[in-house]
N, C-alpha and C positions, 0 to 999 in steps of 0.2 A: 489853889493853884492845882494840886496834884488828881484832883477830880474831874477839872476842866480839861485837863491834859489826856485823863482815861478816858473821856466821853469824846474828845476830838480825834484820839486815836479808833475808838470804836465808829465815829461818824467817817473817817477816812476810810478804815475797812468795811464798813457798808457802801461807801461809793464805790470804791474801786471793785468790789463783787459786783456792784450792777454794771459798772463798766464793763467789765469781762464778760459777763453771761450779755449784756446788750452786743458787742463786739462778735461774740460767737454765732448770735444771733442773725447779725449781717453777713458775715463770713457763709455760714450755713444758707442762707437766701442768695447770696453772692453764686454759691455752688448751684443752685438748685435753678437758678436763671442762667448759667451755662451750661447745663445738661439739658435743659428744655430750647437753647439755641441748637448746639448739635442735635439733639433729636429734629429739631425741624428741618436741619439739614437733611437729616439722613430721612426722613417723610418726604421731604421734595426729592429725593433721589430715588427714593422705592417708587413712588408714583411716576416716575419717569420710564422706570422699567416695564411699571405695570402697564403705560400707554401703549410702547413698544408689545409688548406679550398680546394686550387686547388687539391692536392692527393686526397682528400677526394670526391671530387666532379668525379675526373675521375675515381675513383674505384666506385662509384655509377653507373657510363654511363656504367662501363664493365660487371656491372650486368646484364644490360637491351638489351645485344649485341644479335647477331644473337642466341646464345645458354644461355637464361638465366639462373641461378642458384637460388637454393633458398638460401636465407638470412634470417637469425637468426634474430629476433626481437631486442634484445640488441645491435646486430651489426651495423644493421640498423640505431637504434637509434644513437648508438656511432658516425655513419660516419655524420650523421644530424647534429649532436651537432660540429663536426669537421668544417663541411662545413658552417654551420650559425653562431657560435660563434666568427665572426671578429670584432664584436664592431662596434663601433662609432670613429673616429679620427678625433683629432683637433691638429692641430699646434701651440704651442703657439708663436704669431707674435708681444706683445706687446713693446720691445724694436727698433723690426724694425718700427713700427708704429710712435713709440713716436721719433725717427730719423726721419722718412720723413715728419711728423706733423710740428717737430719744426725747428729754424731756423738753428740747426746745418748741415741739411743735404745742406743746401748753402753754407755753411762753409767748408766744407770737398774741399781740394783742388783737390782731384782726384776723376774726374769723372767716372772715371772706378768703381770705389768704389760704388759711389754713384748710380749709374746704376743698378750695382748688386744689392744693398740692395732692389732697388725698383722693380727691375723682381722678385728678391724670392718673395718678398712680396705680388706683384701680381698672379705670378704662384704656389704659394702653395696653395692657394684655390684647385687647379686641383689636387693636392696629395690627398686631404680631403673627394673625390666626388667617 
C-alpha cells in the first residue's frame, strides 16, 4: 500500500509538471499570436504612410518633368511633409524573443511552428529598415 501510494504520488507529480509545462507553452504561443496580430496592424498602418509618401514623391517628381510648373510654397511644404513624415518603425518582438531564448522553443513538438517563429524574429528586422 505504501509503495502504491508513493508510485501514485510520483505519477501525480509527473502529470502536474507536464500539465504546467504544457500550459506555459500554450500561454507563450498565445503571447506570440497576440504579438503577431499587433505587428500585422502596425505593418498595415506603416504601409498606409508609405503609400502616401510614395504618392507625394511621385507628385514632386512630376513637377520637375519636361514642362515644370509653378508650385506654391504651401503646396511644396505639404508635399514635403507627406514625403518625409513616415517616421521610424519598430516591431515588438518580445514574446518571440522570450520563446526562442527559453527552453519552450525546444519543447514545442512542431518544427514548422518553431522555425516560423525563428524566421519571423530574424526577418522582421528587414521590415524596419
